[in-house]
N, C-alpha and C positions, 0 to 999 in steps of 0.2 A: 701156650698155657691152657690148662684144663681145670675144671672145677669138679670135685668129687668128695664123697664122704670117706674119711679115713678113720681107722680106729685111733682113739686118743692115745692109747699106750704105744703106738708105733711112731709117734712124733717125738723126736729128740729135741730137747730144749737145752743146748749146750752152754748158753750164757745165762747167769743168774739175773733175775729181774725183780725189782721191788714193785709190788702191786699195791694199789690203793684198796684196802678192804671194803670201803663203802662202794666203790665203783664195781668191784667184783660182786658184791651183794645185789646192787641194782641190776647188773647184767643177769644174775641168776634169776631174778624175778621176771625180767623181760624175756629171757630165753625160755623159761618154763611156760610162760603165757603165749608167746608168739613164735618161738624158734629163733634161730640165729639169723639176723638180718644181713650181716656182712661176713663173708667167709674170711678165715685167717689165711695168710700166705705162708707157704712152705716151699723149701727147695727139695727136689728129689735128686739125690746124688747116688748113683750106683745102686738104686733100689731102696735106699734109706731116705727117710723124710726128716728134715730139720726145720724147726720153727724159730723165727727170730722176731716176729711181730705178733700182735694179737694176744699178748700175755694175759690180759684181763679176761678175754673171751675164752681162752684155753683153760685158765684156772676155774672160771665159772662152770665150764663143762665138766671138769674133774670133780668139783664139789657137788654138782648135781648128779654125779654118777652116770653121766651119759657115756655110752660106749664109742660113739663116733662124733666127728666134727666136720663140718663142711669147710673145704680148703680150696684155695687157688694154688695149683701145683705148677711149679716152674722147674723143668729139668735143667740141671747145671753140672758142669764138670767139677772135679775136686778143687781146681784152682779157684773157682768162684766161692766154694765153701770156705776155703782158706782165707779169702778176703773178708768174709763175714766174721771169722774167728780172730782176726788180727786186732 
């Protein structure tokens, strides 16, 4: 596993998530003041990035207009991606 900054627009979010607007707002304030404390986790499958957790942090970055987000990247085969989508 490695940690890197990835462009927000390159991370696919294949599953819809309901986010708490207040939590997103609180994270926006925190991230703007201090930066992201905890990276989100993404799967790298054949050069594509998929996010399944960190939905509030991801949305806060989008709303702040930030171009990148710090991620823990785990390489995985398509079979692992299929398990996340099941």
